[in-house]
N, C-alpha and C positions, 0 to 999 in steps of 0.2 A: 553536403547539408546543403539541406532545401531552402531556397530564396523567401526571406521574411517577407518581402515585398509580396508576395502571395498566396497568404496563409492570413486568414485573420487569427486575432488571438484567442477566438473559442474555439478554432478547428485545430488549432498547436495545441490547445491545452488537452483538448479530448484526446490528441496523437498521442501525447506526452503522458497519459493517464494510462491509456489502455498498452503502451511498453511497460509503465512502472506497476500496472495489477499485473500482469503476466509474471513479469521479475518475482512482484510479490507471492505467486501461486505456487513459481518454479520453487525459489530458493524453500519455501516453506514446504514443497514436495517432496524435496531433496533432506531438508533434518526432519522433517519425523517419518515418512512409509523410503526414505534413500531412493527414491523413483520421479523419472521426472514425468508420470501421468497420475499421480496420484497425491492427496493431502489430506492432512487430519484438519477437523476449522479447532480451530484456536480455543472456541469457546466449548464446546459440546463433544470435542474432542472424537468425532466420527469419520471415517473413511470416506472421502471423496473423488471420483476423478476430478481433474484441476482445473477443465471446464466448466465446471459444472459449481467451482467455487467463485466467490468473491473476495475483493481486497477490500478489509473491512476497518476501520478507521477504529481504536483506541478511543480518541477524541473525536466524537461527532460532529460534524456542518460542514465537513469539506473545504474548512478556511486555509487559507494561502500558504499562511504563516508555517502549518504541519501538512498540507495533503500531499506532499512527497516524502514525507520523512519516514525513512523507511524503520525507524523504530515505534510506531505508530500504525503500521500498520500490518496485518495477520493474515492468513486463508483463513476464509470463517466461511458457512454455509450461508445460501440466502434464508433458512431456515431462524439462524442467531442471528444473521445482519440487518437483516429485513422485519422479520415476523416479531423475532425479539425484540426490537429496536437497537442491537447491538451484543446483546445477551450482557449487560453490561457489568454487572456485580462477578459473574466467575471473568468475564475480562479482563478486569481490573486483578482481580487476584494471580490471574497469569501474568500481567505485566508487574507485576509486584514481585511474584518467583525470577521472570526472566530477566529484567530490566533497573529493578528496584526505586524507590521512593525518588530519592534524586533523579533519575529521570524523567519520571511521572510530573515531578513540580517542574523539570525544565519544559515539557512537552506543553503542560499547560500554562507558561506563559510566554511560550515561542507563538501560542492559539489566540495571545491577546494583540499579539504586535500584527497592523493593520500590513500586508504585502500587496502590492501591485506589478503582479508578471507583465512581462512584456512578450510579444514574437518570438523575438530571437533566443529570449531567454525557453520558454517552454522548445523552442529547437530544439538547444542546448541540454535540456531537461531529457528530452526524450532519446536525445544522443545517446547520453552516460548510459540511458536505462537500459536502451540495446546493448551496448559493452559491457554491461555486469552480467546482463541474459548470454551475454555470448562465453565469458567467460563461468559460466554457472554447467554450460553445456558439452563445452569442448574439455 
């Protein structure tokens, strides 16, 4: 594991996000197309190469309490995630179907809890999702 002294919190968080986002896109590629190279956007259901997709949050804002919550993120195209600000109505309907009202309520509650990350937590998060990604692809 990398030494926490060498990384700033910002860099460690960015690195953890990079691995997390790849995990989300890979997970959804396998779930929606059965491949490691393409996935369906959660909201418009169009097929894209995973490199063109983003890890779009159901509850926007990238708040720390739910930033790395796998239930709150799905592969989403740029058009839906950025241009349509998450395409929230369609995202909400998908979340109801996938997770149900209880998980949506839990995510809303977690979003309200202030969380301060530490560098070592971000390093651990990165390693956790690296392992999760490895398990998906082997």
